[in-house]
C-alpha positions as CSV (number, residue, x, y, z in Angstrom):
1,M,116.8,66.0,165.9
2,N,115.9,68.7,163.9
3,V,118.3,70.9,162.0
4,A,118.0,74.4,160.2
5,L,119.6,74.3,157.4
6,I,118.4,77.3,155.8
7,V,119.5,80.5,158.1
8,D,117.8,84.1,157.2
9,N,121.0,86.2,156.5
10,R,120.0,88.3,154.0
11,A,120.0,91.7,154.4
12,A,124.0,90.9,156.6
13,V,124.7,89.5,153.1
14,A,123.8,92.0,151.4
15,K,125.8,94.6,153.8
16,A,128.7,92.2,153.5
17,L,128.9,92.6,149.4
18,T,129.6,96.5,149.8
19,Y,132.8,96.4,151.8
20,P,135.0,94.8,149.0
21,D,134.0,97.8,147.2
22,Q,134.5,100.2,150.1
23,A,137.5,98.8,151.0
24,R,139.1,98.9,147.4
25,A,138.0,103.5,147.5
26,L,139.8,103.7,150.5
27,A,142.9,106.4,149.8
28,I,144.7,106.6,153.8
29,T,147.1,109.8,152.9
30,D,146.6,111.4,156.4
31,T,145.4,110.9,160.2
32,V,142.2,111.5,159.5
33,S,141.5,108.9,156.6
34,Y,143.7,106.2,159.0
35,A,141.2,106.6,161.4
36,Q,138.1,106.5,158.9
37,A,140.0,103.4,157.9
38,C,140.3,102.1,161.6
39,E,137.0,102.7,161.8
40,F,135.6,100.6,159.0
41,L,137.7,98.0,160.0
42,K,135.7,97.6,163.3
43,G,132.7,97.8,160.8
44,I,134.0,94.7,159.2
45,K,134.9,92.6,162.7
46,A,130.9,93.3,163.7
47,L,129.9,92.4,160.8
48,R,131.1,89.7,161.1
49,T,130.9,88.9,164.3
50,E,126.7,89.7,163.5
51,I,126.9,86.8,160.3
52,A,129.1,84.5,163.0
53,E,126.4,85.0,166.1
54,T,124.0,84.1,163.6
55,F,124.9,80.8,161.9
56,E,127.1,79.5,164.9
57,P,123.8,78.1,166.7
58,H,123.1,76.0,163.6
59,I,126.1,75.1,162.5
60,K,126.6,73.9,166.6
61,R,123.4,71.9,166.0
62,A,124.6,70.2,162.9
63,H,127.9,69.7,164.4
64,E,126.3,67.6,167.1
65,A,123.6,66.0,165.0
66,H,126.3,64.7,162.1
67,K,128.5,63.6,165.6
68,A,125.3,61.8,167.1
69,L,125.1,60.2,163.7
70,L,128.6,58.8,163.5
71,K,128.8,57.2,166.5
72,E,125.6,55.7,165.9
73,K,127.1,53.9,163.2
74,A,130.1,53.3,164.4
75,D,128.6,51.5,167.4
76,A,126.7,49.4,164.8
77,E,129.8,48.4,162.9
78,A,131.7,47.9,166.5
79,P,130.9,43.5,166.3
80,L,131.5,43.8,162.9
81,A,135.2,45.6,162.6
82,D,136.0,43.3,165.9
83,A,134.7,40.1,164.2
84,E,136.8,41.4,161.1
85,R,139.7,41.8,163.1
86,I,140.0,38.5,164.7
87,T,139.1,36.6,161.6
88,K,141.8,38.2,159.6
89,A,144.1,37.5,162.4
90,A,143.4,34.5,162.3
91,L,144.0,33.9,158.6
92,V,147.3,35.8,158.5
93,V,148.2,32.9,161.5
94,Y,147.1,30.3,159.4
95,D,149.0,31.4,156.1
96,Q,151.8,32.0,157.9
97,T,152.1,28.5,159.2
98,Q,151.5,27.7,155.7
99,E,154.2,29.3,154.2
100,R,156.8,28.1,157.6
101,M,155.7,24.6,156.5
102,R,156.0,25.6,152.3
103,R,159.6,26.5,153.4
104,E,161.0,23.8,155.3
105,E,159.2,21.6,152.8
106,Q,160.9,23.2,149.7
107,Q,164.3,23.3,152.1
108,R,164.2,19.0,153.2
109,L,163.4,18.6,149.7
110,Q,166.3,20.4,148.2
111,A,168.5,19.2,151.1
112,E,167.4,14.9,149.3
113,L,168.4,16.3,146.1
114,H,171.5,17.8,147.5
115,R,172.3,14.9,148.9
116,Q,171.6,12.6,146.4
117,E,173.4,14.0,144.0
118,E,176.4,14.4,146.7
119,E,176.0,10.3,146.6
120,R,176.2,9.7,143.3
121,R,179.6,12.2,142.8
122,L,181.0,9.3,145.6
123,Q,180.0,6.6,143.4
124,E,180.9,7.8,140.1
125,A,184.7,8.6,141.9
126,I,184.6,5.2,143.4
127,A,184.2,3.8,140.0
128,L,186.7,5.6,138.6
129,E,188.9,5.7,141.1
130,A,188.9,1.7,140.7
131,A,189.2,1.9,136.5
132,G,192.2,3.6,138.3
133,E,191.6,7.2,136.5
134,T,192.7,8.9,140.3
135,A,192.4,12.3,138.6
136,E,189.3,11.9,137.0
137,A,188.0,10.5,140.5
138,V,189.1,14.0,142.4
139,A,187.7,16.2,139.9
140,V,184.2,14.7,139.8
141,L,184.5,15.4,143.7
142,D,185.5,18.8,143.4
143,E,183.0,19.9,140.6
144,P,180.1,22.1,142.7
145,I,177.1,20.6,143.3
146,A,174.8,21.9,141.3
147,A,171.2,20.1,142.4
148,P,167.9,20.8,140.7
149,V,166.1,23.7,142.3
150,V,163.3,22.3,143.6
151,A,159.7,24.6,144.0
152,V,157.1,23.9,146.5
153,A,153.5,25.0,145.3
154,P,151.5,27.9,148.3
155,M,150.2,25.7,151.1
156,T,146.9,28.2,151.6
157,P,144.1,27.9,148.9
158,K,143.0,30.4,146.9
159,V,139.9,31.7,147.5
160,S,138.0,34.3,145.1
161,G,137.3,37.9,146.9
162,I,140.7,36.9,149.8
163,S,144.3,38.2,149.2
164,Y,147.1,38.8,151.3
165,R,149.1,42.4,151.0
166,E,152.1,43.2,152.5
167,T,153.3,46.7,154.2
168,W,156.2,47.5,155.0
169,S,157.0,51.0,156.9
170,A,160.1,52.1,158.7
171,E,161.6,52.6,162.1
172,V,164.3,55.3,163.3
173,T,166.3,53.6,165.3
174,D,168.8,55.9,165.9
175,L,167.8,59.7,165.1
176,S,171.3,60.6,165.5
177,A,172.7,57.7,163.3
178,L,170.3,59.1,160.3
179,V,170.9,62.9,161.1
180,A,174.6,62.0,160.4
181,Y,174.0,59.6,157.5
182,V,171.5,63.2,155.8
183,A,173.8,65.2,156.6
184,T,176.3,64.1,154.0
185,R,174.4,63.0,151.6
186,P,171.5,66.2,150.8
187,E,169.4,64.5,148.2
188,F,168.0,62.6,151.1
189,A,167.6,66.2,153.2
190,G,163.5,65.4,152.3
191,L,163.3,62.4,155.1
192,L,164.2,64.9,158.0
193,T,160.7,67.2,158.5
194,P,162.3,70.2,161.1
195,N,159.4,70.5,163.7
196,M,157.8,73.1,163.1
197,P,155.9,73.6,166.2
198,A,158.6,73.4,168.6
199,L,160.7,76.1,165.9
200,N,157.6,78.3,165.9
201,A,157.7,78.4,170.0
202,Q,161.8,79.3,170.2
203,A,160.7,82.1,167.7
204,R,157.8,83.5,169.5
205,S,160.4,83.0,173.1
206,L,163.3,84.7,171.5
207,K,161.8,86.9,168.6
208,G,164.9,88.6,167.1
209,Q,167.4,86.7,169.5
210,L,166.8,83.5,167.7
211,R,170.2,81.9,166.8
212,M,169.9,78.8,165.0
213,P,172.1,77.3,162.6
214,G,169.7,76.8,159.0
215,V,167.0,78.8,161.1
216,K,165.8,82.2,161.0
217,A,163.0,84.1,162.7
218,V,160.4,85.3,160.3
219,C,158.6,88.4,162.3
220,T,155.1,89.5,160.4
221,R,153.5,92.5,161.0
222,D,148.9,92.4,160.9
223,V,145.7,94.4,162.0
224,A,144.0,93.3,164.9
225,A,140.5,95.1,164.9
226,G,137.8,95.2,167.8
227,R,134.6,95.7,167.8
228,R,133.0,99.2,167.8
């Protein structure tokens, strides 16, 4: 698609450059100067419209070309993205399975060491009891068991360029409970974000009659100018 990247708008631009100084020179002191300022403002609107009409067709074509290129790029990458998603999911399942097996083996070995220590304690207590040292035998049985900690190495092999990362996120399960929590802890007020589109809609509807704790209606006044 052929897109014109340079637009000949030199006359309009040269004219526009004179407008800031003209605006600064305005002195609105009576109805006549007020009317003149209004006409000047409408002139600004007209020139902006002229510039917009000059550039918009080119901007539209450039935008359409940009969208077309993005679509072509996305279409080219789509099979690879699908393959990447499938492969990553399979790798995560394997890694999670290996981690579960590692934890189970670690727990099994830990339990076995605990059992062996219990058996050793029991045999020691039996020997002490047979030797008439009943108090010592009871003390041996009552002593907490501290079996050695077992550490089983990860079972998923390390491959250069491949790593796993955990991504944590929060899920609000009870908004009312969260609001009540923040209400007593002002330092966490940033956890609650006002719904500004909804609040602005309320302000536009009710205007100065808006009555809501913690919210006030704000009115700003501006000038709208049409073309000459």
